[in-house]
mmCIF file as Biopython writes it, N, C-alpha, C and O atoms, coordinates in Angstrom:
data_model
#
loop_
_atom_site.group_PDB
_atom_site.id
_atom_site.type_symbol
_atom_site.label_atom_id
_atom_site.label_alt_id
_atom_site.label_comp_id
_atom_site.label_asym_id
_atom_site.label_entity_id
_atom_site.label_seq_id
_atom_site.pdbx_PDB_ins_code
_atom_site.Cartn_x
_atom_site.Cartn_y
_atom_site.Cartn_z
_atom_site.occupancy
_atom_site.B_iso_or_equiv
_atom_site.auth_seq_id
_atom_site.auth_asym_id
_atom_site.pdbx_PDB_model_num
ATOM 1   N N  . UNK A ? 1  ? 171.642 94.544 146.813 1.0 0.0 1  A 1 
ATOM 2   C CA . UNK A ? 1  ? 171.390 94.210 145.449 1.0 0.0 1  A 1 
ATOM 3   C C  . UNK A ? 1  ? 170.000 94.664 145.057 1.0 0.0 1  A 1 
ATOM 4   O O  . UNK A ? 1  ? 169.048 94.515 145.823 1.0 0.0 1  A 1 
ATOM 5   N N  . UNK A ? 2  ? 169.889 95.210 143.878 1.0 0.0 2  A 1 
ATOM 6   C CA . UNK A ? 2  ? 168.623 95.732 143.372 1.0 0.0 2  A 1 
ATOM 7   C C  . UNK A ? 2  ? 167.939 94.591 142.617 1.0 0.0 2  A 1 
ATOM 8   O O  . UNK A ? 2  ? 168.529 93.964 141.737 1.0 0.0 2  A 1 
ATOM 9   N N  . UNK A ? 3  ? 166.660 94.337 142.991 1.0 0.0 3  A 1 
ATOM 10  C CA . UNK A ? 3  ? 165.905 93.312 142.292 1.0 0.0 3  A 1 
ATOM 11  C C  . UNK A ? 3  ? 164.732 93.991 141.572 1.0 0.0 3  A 1 
ATOM 12  O O  . UNK A ? 3  ? 164.083 94.897 142.097 1.0 0.0 3  A 1 
ATOM 13  N N  . UNK A ? 4  ? 164.499 93.523 140.382 1.0 0.0 4  A 1 
ATOM 14  C CA . UNK A ? 4  ? 163.386 94.051 139.596 1.0 0.0 4  A 1 
ATOM 15  C C  . UNK A ? 4  ? 162.084 93.570 140.171 1.0 0.0 4  A 1 
ATOM 16  O O  . UNK A ? 4  ? 162.052 92.492 140.764 1.0 0.0 4  A 1 
ATOM 17  N N  . UNK A ? 5  ? 161.017 94.305 140.030 1.0 0.0 5  A 1 
ATOM 18  C CA . UNK A ? 5  ? 159.713 93.857 140.514 1.0 0.0 5  A 1 
ATOM 19  C C  . UNK A ? 5  ? 159.282 92.529 139.891 1.0 0.0 5  A 1 
ATOM 20  O O  . UNK A ? 5  ? 158.659 91.692 140.545 1.0 0.0 5  A 1 
ATOM 21  N N  . UNK A ? 6  ? 159.627 92.355 138.618 1.0 0.0 6  A 1 
ATOM 22  C CA . UNK A ? 6  ? 159.301 91.081 137.933 1.0 0.0 6  A 1 
ATOM 23  C C  . UNK A ? 6  ? 160.028 89.912 138.593 1.0 0.0 6  A 1 
ATOM 24  O O  . UNK A ? 6  ? 159.422 88.871 138.843 1.0 0.0 6  A 1 
ATOM 25  N N  . UNK A ? 7  ? 161.288 90.068 138.870 1.0 0.0 7  A 1 
ATOM 26  C CA . UNK A ? 7  ? 162.056 89.025 139.520 1.0 0.0 7  A 1 
ATOM 27  C C  . UNK A ? 7  ? 161.536 88.749 140.918 1.0 0.0 7  A 1 
ATOM 28  O O  . UNK A ? 7  ? 161.432 87.591 141.324 1.0 0.0 7  A 1 
ATOM 29  N N  . UNK A ? 8  ? 161.209 89.798 141.657 1.0 0.0 8  A 1 
ATOM 30  C CA . UNK A ? 8  ? 160.642 89.641 142.985 1.0 0.0 8  A 1 
ATOM 31  C C  . UNK A ? 8  ? 159.331 88.858 142.915 1.0 0.0 8  A 1 
ATOM 32  O O  . UNK A ? 8  ? 159.084 87.974 143.735 1.0 0.0 8  A 1 
ATOM 33  N N  . UNK A ? 9  ? 158.508 89.184 141.946 1.0 0.0 9  A 1 
ATOM 34  C CA . UNK A ? 9  ? 157.228 88.470 141.818 1.0 0.0 9  A 1 
ATOM 35  C C  . UNK A ? 9  ? 157.428 87.012 141.446 1.0 0.0 9  A 1 
ATOM 36  O O  . UNK A ? 9  ? 156.713 86.147 141.952 1.0 0.0 9  A 1 
ATOM 37  N N  . UNK A ? 10 ? 158.365 86.727 140.590 1.0 0.0 10 A 1 
ATOM 38  C CA . UNK A ? 10 ? 158.660 85.326 140.206 1.0 0.0 10 A 1 
ATOM 39  C C  . UNK A ? 10 ? 159.160 84.502 141.387 1.0 0.0 10 A 1 
ATOM 40  O O  . UNK A ? 10 ? 158.745 83.359 141.576 1.0 0.0 10 A 1 
ATOM 41  N N  . UNK A ? 11 ? 160.037 85.078 142.165 1.0 0.0 11 A 1 
ATOM 42  C CA . UNK A ? 11 ? 160.573 84.419 143.340 1.0 0.0 11 A 1 
ATOM 43  C C  . UNK A ? 11 ? 159.411 84.165 144.361 1.0 0.0 11 A 1 
ATOM 44  O O  . UNK A ? 11 ? 159.308 83.087 144.947 1.0 0.0 11 A 1 
ATOM 45  N N  . UNK A ? 12 ? 158.565 85.181 144.543 1.0 0.0 12 A 1 
ATOM 46  C CA . UNK A ? 12 ? 157.467 85.034 145.468 1.0 0.0 12 A 1 
ATOM 47  C C  . UNK A ? 12 ? 156.494 83.947 145.023 1.0 0.0 12 A 1 
ATOM 48  O O  . UNK A ? 12 ? 156.027 83.160 145.847 1.0 0.0 12 A 1 
ATOM 49  N N  . UNK A ? 13 ? 156.183 83.895 143.724 1.0 0.0 13 A 1 
ATOM 50  C CA . UNK A ? 13 ? 155.249 82.894 143.235 1.0 0.0 13 A 1 
ATOM 51  C C  . UNK A ? 13 ? 155.813 81.490 143.439 1.0 0.0 13 A 1 
ATOM 52  O O  . UNK A ? 13 ? 155.070 80.565 143.768 1.0 0.0 13 A 1 
ATOM 53  N N  . UNK A ? 14 ? 157.101 81.328 143.249 1.0 0.0 14 A 1 
ATOM 54  C CA . UNK A ? 14 ? 157.738 80.033 143.485 1.0 0.0 14 A 1 
ATOM 55  C C  . UNK A ? 14 ? 157.673 79.673 144.964 1.0 0.0 14 A 1 
ATOM 56  O O  . UNK A ? 14 ? 157.398 78.522 145.302 1.0 0.0 14 A 1 
ATOM 57  N N  . UNK A ? 15 ? 157.914 80.606 145.826 1.0 0.0 15 A 1 
ATOM 58  C CA . UNK A ? 15 ? 157.825 80.365 147.290 1.0 0.0 15 A 1 
ATOM 59  C C  . UNK A ? 15 ? 156.414 80.052 147.688 1.0 0.0 15 A 1 
ATOM 60  O O  . UNK A ? 15 ? 156.188 79.185 148.531 1.0 0.0 15 A 1 
ATOM 61  N N  . UNK A ? 16 ? 155.446 80.743 147.096 1.0 0.0 16 A 1 
ATOM 62  C CA . UNK A ? 16 ? 154.023 80.470 147.385 1.0 0.0 16 A 1 
ATOM 63  C C  . UNK A ? 16 ? 153.712 78.989 147.106 1.0 0.0 16 A 1 
ATOM 64  O O  . UNK A ? 16 ? 153.056 78.311 147.898 1.0 0.0 16 A 1 
ATOM 65  N N  . UNK A ? 17 ? 154.206 78.515 145.954 1.0 0.0 17 A 1 
ATOM 66  C CA . UNK A ? 17 ? 153.966 77.094 145.579 1.0 0.0 17 A 1 
ATOM 67  C C  . UNK A ? 17 ? 154.580 76.144 146.589 1.0 0.0 17 A 1 
ATOM 68  O O  . UNK A ? 17 ? 153.952 75.148 146.949 1.0 0.0 17 A 1 
ATOM 69  N N  . UNK A ? 18 ? 155.789 76.422 147.057 1.0 0.0 18 A 1 
ATOM 70  C CA . UNK A ? 18 ? 156.434 75.562 148.019 1.0 0.0 18 A 1 
ATOM 71  C C  . UNK A ? 18 ? 155.671 75.529 149.359 1.0 0.0 18 A 1 
ATOM 72  O O  . UNK A ? 18 ? 155.471 74.471 149.956 1.0 0.0 18 A 1 
ATOM 73  N N  . UNK A ? 19 ? 155.259 76.720 149.804 1.0 0.0 19 A 1 
ATOM 74  C CA . UNK A ? 19 ? 154.494 76.812 151.081 1.0 0.0 19 A 1 
ATOM 75  C C  . UNK A ? 19 ? 153.183 76.053 150.933 1.0 0.0 19 A 1 
ATOM 76  O O  . UNK A ? 19 ? 152.828 75.266 151.810 1.0 0.0 19 A 1 
ATOM 77  N N  . UNK A ? 20 ? 152.462 76.272 149.847 1.0 0.0 20 A 1 
ATOM 78  C CA . UNK A ? 20 ? 151.171 75.609 149.690 1.0 0.0 20 A 1 
ATOM 79  C C  . UNK A ? 20 ? 151.339 74.096 149.568 1.0 0.0 20 A 1 
ATOM 80  O O  . UNK A ? 20 ? 150.529 73.343 150.108 1.0 0.0 20 A 1 
ATOM 81  N N  . UNK A ? 21 ? 152.352 73.653 148.886 1.0 0.0 21 A 1 
ATOM 82  C CA . UNK A ? 21 ? 152.629 72.215 148.751 1.0 0.0 21 A 1 
ATOM 83  C C  . UNK A ? 21 ? 152.880 71.598 150.150 1.0 0.0 21 A 1 
ATOM 84  O O  . UNK A ? 21 ? 152.393 70.510 150.458 1.0 0.0 21 A 1 
ATOM 85  N N  . UNK A ? 22 ? 153.626 72.301 150.955 1.0 0.0 22 A 1 
ATOM 86  C CA . UNK A ? 22 ? 153.960 71.837 152.288 1.0 0.0 22 A 1 
ATOM 87  C C  . UNK A ? 22 ? 152.696 71.764 153.157 1.0 0.0 22 A 1 
ATOM 88  O O  . UNK A ? 22 ? 152.458 70.771 153.846 1.0 0.0 22 A 1 
ATOM 89  N N  . UNK A ? 23 ? 151.902 72.821 153.111 1.0 0.0 23 A 1 
ATOM 90  C CA . UNK A ? 23 ? 150.665 72.845 153.865 1.0 0.0 23 A 1 
ATOM 91  C C  . UNK A ? 23 ? 149.692 71.770 153.422 1.0 0.0 23 A 1 
ATOM 92  O O  . UNK A ? 23 ? 149.050 71.138 154.261 1.0 0.0 23 A 1 
ATOM 93  N N  . UNK A ? 24 ? 149.571 71.549 152.128 1.0 0.0 24 A 1 
ATOM 94  C CA . UNK A ? 24 ? 148.696 70.502 151.595 1.0 0.0 24 A 1 
ATOM 95  C C  . UNK A ? 24 ? 149.167 69.107 152.054 1.0 0.0 24 A 1 
ATOM 96  O O  . UNK A ? 24 ? 148.359 68.250 152.412 1.0 0.0 24 A 1 
ATOM 97  N N  . UNK A ? 25 ? 150.456 68.914 152.033 1.0 0.0 25 A 1 
ATOM 98  C CA . UNK A ? 25 ? 151.025 67.618 152.444 1.0 0.0 25 A 1 
ATOM 99  C C  . UNK A ? 25 ? 150.745 67.363 153.940 1.0 0.0 25 A 1 
ATOM 100 O O  . UNK A ? 25 ? 150.465 66.235 154.345 1.0 0.0 25 A 1 
ATOM 101 N N  . UNK A ? 26 ? 150.824 68.410 154.731 1.0 0.0 26 A 1 
ATOM 102 C CA . UNK A ? 26 ? 150.658 68.246 156.166 1.0 0.0 26 A 1 
ATOM 103 C C  . UNK A ? 26 ? 149.196 68.207 156.611 1.0 0.0 26 A 1 
ATOM 104 O O  . UNK A ? 26 ? 148.831 67.437 157.499 1.0 0.0 26 A 1 
ATOM 105 N N  . UNK A ? 27 ? 148.357 69.050 155.983 1.0 0.0 27 A 1 
ATOM 106 C CA . UNK A ? 27 ? 146.999 69.238 156.488 1.0 0.0 27 A 1 
ATOM 107 C C  . UNK A ? 27 ? 145.887 68.898 155.488 1.0 0.0 27 A 1 
ATOM 108 O O  . UNK A ? 27 ? 144.706 68.998 155.819 1.0 0.0 27 A 1 
ATOM 109 N N  . UNK A ? 28 ? 146.247 68.514 154.315 1.0 0.0 28 A 1 
ATOM 110 C CA . UNK A ? 28 ? 145.203 68.257 153.290 1.0 0.0 28 A 1 
ATOM 111 C C  . UNK A ? 28 ? 144.847 69.536 152.550 1.0 0.0 28 A 1 
ATOM 112 O O  . UNK A ? 28 ? 145.733 70.297 152.162 1.0 0.0 28 A 1 
ATOM 113 N N  . UNK A ? 29 ? 143.595 69.771 152.358 1.0 0.0 29 A 1 
ATOM 114 C CA . UNK A ? 29 ? 143.142 70.953 151.636 1.0 0.0 29 A 1 
ATOM 115 C C  . UNK A ? 29 ? 143.482 72.228 152.382 1.0 0.0 29 A 1 
ATOM 116 O O  . UNK A ? 29 ? 143.294 72.319 153.595 1.0 0.0 29 A 1 
ATOM 117 N N  . UNK A ? 30 ? 143.983 73.213 151.649 1.0 0.0 30 A 1 
ATOM 118 C CA . UNK A ? 30 ? 144.295 74.536 152.219 1.0 0.0 30 A 1 
ATOM 119 C C  . UNK A ? 30 ? 143.152 75.456 151.908 1.0 0.0 30 A 1 
ATOM 120 O O  . UNK A ? 30 ? 142.774 75.609 150.746 1.0 0.0 30 A 1 
ATOM 121 N N  . UNK A ? 31 ? 142.575 76.095 152.958 1.0 0.0 31 A 1 
ATOM 122 C CA . UNK A ? 31 ? 141.474 76.994 152.718 1.0 0.0 31 A 1 
ATOM 123 C C  . UNK A ? 31 ? 141.794 78.134 151.756 1.0 0.0 31 A 1 
ATOM 124 O O  . UNK A ? 31 ? 142.930 78.606 151.708 1.0 0.0 31 A 1 
ATOM 125 N N  . UNK A ? 32 ? 140.806 78.575 150.998 1.0 0.0 32 A 1 
ATOM 126 C CA . UNK A ? 32 ? 141.007 79.615 150.009 1.0 0.0 32 A 1 
ATOM 127 C C  . UNK A ? 32 ? 141.522 80.919 150.586 1.0 0.0 32 A 1 
ATOM 128 O O  . UNK A ? 32 ? 142.318 81.606 149.945 1.0 0.0 32 A 1 
ATOM 129 N N  . UNK A ? 33 ? 141.080 81.276 151.793 1.0 0.0 33 A 1 
ATOM 130 C CA . UNK A ? 33 ? 141.523 82.521 152.368 1.0 0.0 33 A 1 
ATOM 131 C C  . UNK A ? 33 ? 143.035 82.525 152.639 1.0 0.0 33 A 1 
ATOM 132 O O  . UNK A ? 33 ? 143.698 83.552 152.488 1.0 0.0 33 A 1 
ATOM 133 N N  . UNK A ? 34 ? 143.560 81.384 153.034 1.0 0.0 34 A 1 
ATOM 134 C CA . UNK A ? 34 ? 145.006 81.268 153.254 1.0 0.0 34 A 1 
ATOM 135 C C  . UNK A ? 34 ? 145.736 81.420 151.927 1.0 0.0 34 A 1 
ATOM 136 O O  . UNK A ? 34 ? 146.711 82.164 151.820 1.0 0.0 34 A 1 
ATOM 137 N N  . UNK A ? 35 ? 145.249 80.705 150.919 1.0 0.0 35 A 1 
ATOM 138 C CA . UNK A ? 35 ? 145.881 80.788 149.586 1.0 0.0 35 A 1 
ATOM 139 C C  . UNK A ? 35 ? 145.842 82.226 149.063 1.0 0.0 35 A 1 
ATOM 140 O O  . UNK A ? 35 ? 146.838 82.738 148.552 1.0 0.0 35 A 1 
ATOM 141 N N  . UNK A ? 36 ? 144.719 82.844 149.192 1.0 0.0 36 A 1 
ATOM 142 C CA . UNK A ? 36 ? 144.570 84.227 148.699 1.0 0.0 36 A 1 
ATOM 143 C C  . UNK A ? 36 ? 145.509 85.198 149.402 1.0 0.0 36 A 1 
ATOM 144 O O  . UNK A ? 36 ? 146.198 85.979 148.745 1.0 0.0 36 A 1 
ATOM 145 N N  . UNK A ? 37 ? 145.544 85.157 150.725 1.0 0.0 37 A 1 
ATOM 146 C CA . UNK A ? 37 ? 146.403 86.066 151.466 1.0 0.0 37 A 1 
ATOM 147 C C  . UNK A ? 37 ? 147.886 85.775 151.236 1.0 0.0 37 A 1 
ATOM 148 O O  . UNK A ? 37 ? 148.709 86.687 151.170 1.0 0.0 37 A 1 
ATOM 149 N N  . UNK A ? 38 ? 148.208 84.487 151.115 1.0 0.0 38 A 1 
ATOM 150 C CA . UNK A ? 38 ? 149.605 84.140 150.812 1.0 0.0 38 A 1 
ATOM 151 C C  . UNK A ? 38 ? 150.049 84.707 149.474 1.0 0.0 38 A 1 
ATOM 152 O O  . UNK A ? 38 ? 151.136 85.274 149.362 1.0 0.0 38 A 1 
ATOM 153 N N  . UNK A ? 39 ? 149.205 84.551 148.458 1.0 0.0 39 A 1 
ATOM 154 C CA . UNK A ? 39 ? 149.592 85.013 147.125 1.0 0.0 39 A 1 
ATOM 155 C C  . UNK A ? 39 ? 149.671 86.532 146.997 1.0 0.0 39 A 1 
ATOM 156 O O  . UNK A ? 39 ? 150.216 87.047 146.020 1.0 0.0 39 A 1 
ATOM 157 N N  . UNK A ? 40 ? 149.128 87.249 147.981 1.0 0.0 40 A 1 
ATOM 158 C CA . UNK A ? 40 ? 149.270 88.703 147.987 1.0 0.0 40 A 1 
ATOM 159 C C  . UNK A ? 40 ? 150.627 89.167 148.517 1.0 0.0 40 A 1 
ATOM 160 O O  . UNK A ? 40 ? 151.029 90.308 148.291 1.0 0.0 40 A 1 
ATOM 161 N N  . UNK A ? 41 ? 151.325 88.285 149.215 1.0 0.0 41 A 1 
ATOM 162 C CA . UNK A ? 41 ? 152.616 88.629 149.793 1.0 0.0 41 A 1 
ATOM 163 C C  . UNK A ? 41 ? 153.757 88.499 148.772 1.0 0.0 41 A 1 
ATOM 164 O O  . UNK A ? 41 ? 153.869 87.505 148.055 1.0 0.0 41 A 1 
ATOM 165 N N  . UNK A ? 42 ? 154.591 89.535 148.736 1.0 0.0 42 A 1 
ATOM 166 C CA . UNK A ? 42 ? 155.776 89.480 147.870 1.0 0.0 42 A 1 
ATOM 167 C C  . UNK A ? 42 ? 157.064 89.653 148.657 1.0 0.0 42 A 1 
ATOM 168 O O  . UNK A ? 42 ? 158.149 89.481 148.101 1.0 0.0 42 A 1 
ATOM 169 N N  . UNK A ? 43 ? 156.973 89.983 149.917 1.0 0.0 43 A 1 
ATOM 170 C CA . UNK A ? 43 ? 158.164 90.272 150.734 1.0 0.0 43 A 1 
ATOM 171 C C  . UNK A ? 43 ? 158.914 88.961 151.042 1.0 0.0 43 A 1 
ATOM 172 O O  . UNK A ? 43 ? 158.380 88.062 151.691 1.0 0.0 43 A 1 
ATOM 173 N N  . UNK A ? 44 ? 160.125 88.881 150.573 1.0 0.0 44 A 1 
ATOM 174 C CA . UNK A ? 44 ? 160.907 87.659 150.654 1.0 0.0 44 A 1 
ATOM 175 C C  . UNK A ? 44 ? 161.139 87.217 152.086 1.0 0.0 44 A 1 
ATOM 176 O O  . UNK A ? 44 ? 161.040 86.026 152.382 1.0 0.0 44 A 1 
ATOM 177 N N  . UNK A ? 45 ? 161.446 88.146 152.986 1.0 0.0 45 A 1 
ATOM 178 C CA . UNK A ? 45 ? 161.730 87.811 154.378 1.0 0.0 45 A 1 
ATOM 179 C C  . UNK A ? 45 ? 160.474 87.162 155.014 1.0 0.0 45 A 1 
ATOM 180 O O  . UNK A ? 45 ? 160.582 86.120 155.660 1.0 0.0 45 A 1 
ATOM 181 N N  . UNK A ? 46 ? 159.317 87.762 154.835 1.0 0.0 46 A 1 
ATOM 182 C CA . UNK A ? 46 ? 158.095 87.262 155.418 1.0 0.0 46 A 1 
ATOM 183 C C  . UNK A ? 46 ? 157.763 85.871 154.825 1.0 0.0 46 A 1 
ATOM 184 O O  . UNK A ? 46 ? 157.312 84.982 155.547 1.0 0.0 46 A 1 
ATOM 185 N N  . UNK A ? 47 ? 157.986 85.694 153.525 1.0 0.0 47 A 1 
ATOM 186 C CA . UNK A ? 47 ? 157.710 84.425 152.876 1.0 0.0 47 A 1 
ATOM 187 C C  . UNK A ? 47 ? 158.638 83.305 153.414 1.0 0.0 47 A 1 
ATOM 188 O O  . UNK A ? 47 ? 158.212 82.163 153.589 1.0 0.0 47 A 1 
ATOM 189 N N  . UNK A ? 48 ? 159.901 83.661 153.668 1.0 0.0 48 A 1 
ATOM 190 C CA . UNK A ? 48 ? 160.824 82.678 154.246 1.0 0.0 48 A 1 
ATOM 191 C C  . UNK A ? 48 ? 160.353 82.252 155.629 1.0 0.0 48 A 1 
ATOM 192 O O  . UNK A ? 48 ? 160.399 81.071 155.972 1.0 0.0 48 A 1 
ATOM 193 N N  . UNK A ? 49 ? 159.895 83.229 156.429 1.0 0.0 49 A 1 
ATOM 194 C CA . UNK A ? 49 ? 159.401 82.914 157.743 1.0 0.0 49 A 1 
ATOM 195 C C  . UNK A ? 49 ? 158.165 82.001 157.684 1.0 0.0 49 A 1 
ATOM 196 O O  . UNK A ? 49 ? 158.033 81.052 158.457 1.0 0.0 49 A 1 
ATOM 197 N N  . UNK A ? 50 ? 157.289 82.311 156.764 1.0 0.0 50 A 1 
ATOM 198 C CA . UNK A ? 50 ? 156.083 81.510 156.620 1.0 0.0 50 A 1 
ATOM 199 C C  . UNK A ? 50 ? 156.400 80.094 156.105 1.0 0.0 50 A 1 
ATOM 200 O O  . UNK A ? 50 ? 155.713 79.135 156.458 1.0 0.0 50 A 1 
ATOM 201 N N  . UNK A ? 51 ? 157.411 79.975 155.295 1.0 0.0 51 A 1 
ATOM 202 C CA . UNK A ? 51 ? 157.796 78.657 154.781 1.0 0.0 51 A 1 
ATOM 203 C C  . UNK A ? 51 ? 158.283 77.789 155.973 1.0 0.0 51 A 1 
ATOM 204 O O  . UNK A ? 51 ? 157.893 76.627 156.092 1.0 0.0 51 A 1 
ATOM 205 N N  . UNK A ? 52 ? 159.110 78.346 156.824 1.0 0.0 52 A 1 
ATOM 206 C CA . UNK A ? 52 ? 159.568 77.611 158.021 1.0 0.0 52 A 1 
ATOM 207 C C  . UNK A ? 52 ? 158.393 77.263 158.904 1.0 0.0 52 A 1 
ATOM 208 O O  . UNK A ? 52 ? 158.308 76.154 159.431 1.0 0.0 52 A 1 
ATOM 209 N N  . UNK A ? 53 ? 157.481 78.216 159.066 1.0 0.0 53 A 1 
ATOM 210 C CA . UNK A ? 53 ? 156.329 77.982 159.924 1.0 0.0 53 A 1 
ATOM 211 C C  . UNK A ? 53 ? 155.433 76.878 159.377 1.0 0.0 53 A 1 
ATOM 212 O O  . UNK A ? 53 ? 154.890 76.075 160.136 1.0 0.0 53 A 1 
ATOM 213 N N  . UNK A ? 54 ? 155.282 76.844 158.062 1.0 0.0 54 A 1 
ATOM 214 C CA . UNK A ? 54 ? 154.460 75.816 157.422 1.0 0.0 54 A 1 
ATOM 215 C C  . UNK A ? 54 ? 154.964 74.421 157.728 1.0 0.0 54 A 1 
ATOM 216 O O  . UNK A ? 54 ? 154.183 73.470 157.764 1.0 0.0 54 A 1 
ATOM 217 N N  . UNK A ? 55 ? 156.269 74.290 157.950 1.0 0.0 55 A 1 
ATOM 218 C CA . UNK A ? 55 ? 156.842 72.991 158.243 1.0 0.0 55 A 1 
ATOM 219 C C  . UNK A ? 55 ? 156.642 72.565 159.699 1.0 0.0 55 A 1 
ATOM 220 O O  . UNK A ? 55 ? 156.737 71.375 160.001 1.0 0.0 55 A 1 
ATOM 221 N N  . UNK A ? 56 ? 156.368 73.500 160.602 1.0 0.0 56 A 1 
ATOM 222 C CA . UNK A ? 56 ? 156.343 73.151 162.016 1.0 0.0 56 A 1 
ATOM 223 C C  . UNK A ? 56 ? 155.100 73.604 162.779 1.0 0.0 56 A 1 
ATOM 224 O O  . UNK A ? 56 ? 154.957 73.252 163.950 1.0 0.0 56 A 1 
ATOM 225 N N  . UNK A ? 57 ? 154.186 74.377 162.160 1.0 0.0 57 A 1 
ATOM 226 C CA . UNK A ? 57 ? 153.023 74.855 162.875 1.0 0.0 57 A 1 
ATOM 227 C C  . UNK A ? 57 ? 152.127 73.673 163.247 1.0 0.0 57 A 1 
ATOM 228 O O  . UNK A ? 57 ? 152.074 72.682 162.518 1.0 0.0 57 A 1 
ATOM 229 N N  . UNK A ? 58 ? 151.434 73.771 164.359 1.0 0.0 58 A 1 
ATOM 230 C CA . UNK A ? 58 ? 150.603 72.656 164.800 1.0 0.0 58 A 1 
ATOM 231 C C  . UNK A ? 58 ? 149.311 72.495 163.997 1.0 0.0 58 A 1 
ATOM 232 O O  . UNK A ? 58 ? 148.745 71.403 163.954 1.0 0.0 58 A 1 
ATOM 233 N N  . UNK A ? 59 ? 148.846 73.552 163.371 1.0 0.0 59 A 1 
ATOM 234 C CA . UNK A ? 59 ? 147.602 73.506 162.611 1.0 0.0 59 A 1 
ATOM 235 C C  . UNK A ? 59 ? 147.490 74.700 161.676 1.0 0.0 59 A 1 
ATOM 236 O O  . UNK A ? 59 ? 148.292 75.632 161.741 1.0 0.0 59 A 1 
ATOM 237 N N  . UNK A ? 60 ? 146.492 74.663 160.810 1.0 0.0 60 A 1 
ATOM 238 C CA . UNK A ? 60 ? 146.272 75.757 159.859 1.0 0.0 60 A 1 
ATOM 239 C C  . UNK A ? 60 ? 145.851 77.053 160.523 1.0 0.0 60 A 1 
ATOM 240 O O  . UNK A ? 60 ? 146.122 78.133 159.998 1.0 0.0 60 A 1 
ATOM 241 N N  . UNK A ? 61 ? 145.196 76.966 161.663 1.0 0.0 61 A 1 
ATOM 242 C CA . UNK A ? 61 ? 144.791 78.166 162.376 1.0 0.0 61 A 1 
ATOM 243 C C  . UNK A ? 61 ? 146.039 78.963 162.809 1.0 0.0 61 A 1 
ATOM 244 O O  . UNK A ? 61 ? 146.062 80.191 162.722 1.0 0.0 61 A 1 
ATOM 245 N N  . UNK A ? 62 ? 147.060 78.252 163.270 1.0 0.0 62 A 1 
ATOM 246 C CA . UNK A ? 62 ? 148.323 78.921 163.671 1.0 0.0 62 A 1 
ATOM 247 C C  . UNK A ? 62 ? 148.985 79.570 162.471 1.0 0.0 62 A 1 
ATOM 248 O O  . UNK A ? 62 ? 149.488 80.690 162.564 1.0 0.0 62 A 1 
ATOM 249 N N  . UNK A ? 63 ? 148.988 78.866 161.337 1.0 0.0 63 A 1 
ATOM 250 C CA . UNK A ? 63 ? 149.576 79.415 160.143 1.0 0.0 63 A 1 
ATOM 251 C C  . UNK A ? 63 ? 148.810 80.659 159.685 1.0 0.0 63 A 1 
ATOM 252 O O  . UNK A ? 63 ? 149.421 81.666 159.329 1.0 0.0 63 A 1 
ATOM 253 N N  . UNK A ? 64 ? 147.493 80.593 159.695 1.0 0.0 64 A 1 
ATOM 254 C CA . UNK A ? 64 ? 146.656 81.698 159.285 1.0 0.0 64 A 1 
ATOM 255 C C  . UNK A ? 64 ? 146.929 82.913 160.164 1.0 0.0 64 A 1 
ATOM 256 O O  . UNK A ? 64 ? 147.014 84.031 159.656 1.0 0.0 64 A 1 
ATOM 257 N N  . UNK A ? 65 ? 147.068 82.715 161.466 1.0 0.0 65 A 1 
ATOM 258 C CA . UNK A ? 65 ? 147.328 83.814 162.401 1.0 0.0 65 A 1 
ATOM 259 C C  . UNK A ? 65 ? 148.630 84.514 162.052 1.0 0.0 65 A 1 
ATOM 260 O O  . UNK A ? 65 ? 148.681 85.744 162.022 1.0 0.0 65 A 1 
ATOM 261 N N  . UNK A ? 66 ? 149.677 83.755 161.788 1.0 0.0 66 A 1 
ATOM 262 C CA . UNK A ? 66 ? 150.950 84.321 161.415 1.0 0.0 66 A 1 
ATOM 263 C C  . UNK A ? 66 ? 150.880 85.025 160.058 1.0 0.0 66 A 1 
ATOM 264 O O  . UNK A ? 66 ? 151.480 86.081 159.862 1.0 0.0 66 A 1 
ATOM 265 N N  . UNK A ? 67 ? 150.159 84.440 159.151 1.0 0.0 67 A 1 
ATOM 266 C CA . UNK A ? 67 ? 150.019 84.989 157.823 1.0 0.0 67 A 1 
ATOM 267 C C  . UNK A ? 67 ? 149.357 86.353 157.868 1.0 0.0 67 A 1 
ATOM 268 O O  . UNK A ? 67 ? 149.754 87.264 157.141 1.0 0.0 67 A 1 
ATOM 269 N N  . UNK A ? 68 ? 148.378 86.494 158.695 1.0 0.0 68 A 1 
ATOM 270 C CA . UNK A ? 68 ? 147.618 87.752 158.783 1.0 0.0 68 A 1 
ATOM 271 C C  . UNK A ? 68 ? 148.232 88.778 159.685 1.0 0.0 68 A 1 
ATOM 272 O O  . UNK A ? 68 ? 147.767 89.917 159.723 1.0 0.0 68 A 1 
ATOM 273 N N  . UNK A ? 69 ? 149.269 88.415 160.419 1.0 0.0 69 A 1 
ATOM 274 C CA . UNK A ? 69 ? 149.884 89.394 161.356 1.0 0.0 69 A 1 
ATOM 275 C C  . UNK A ? 69 ? 150.956 90.224 160.688 1.0 0.0 69 A 1 
ATOM 276 O O  . UNK A ? 69 ? 151.563 91.081 161.330 1.0 0.0 69 A 1 
#
């Protein structure tokens, strides 16, 4: 299925919000570098993986490592 860049961006922005909400709920304040790098990602597969990781990672350092890899 062909997705427009605008649709891809909208889906990514929604996923960013869900991931950040989950991280905030689990760890409190989310560092700006994590927020910045997360918002640069548009790839749906990577965002889905990060969403699952946000729910089970032991700490923000682990999440940051996966985000930057």
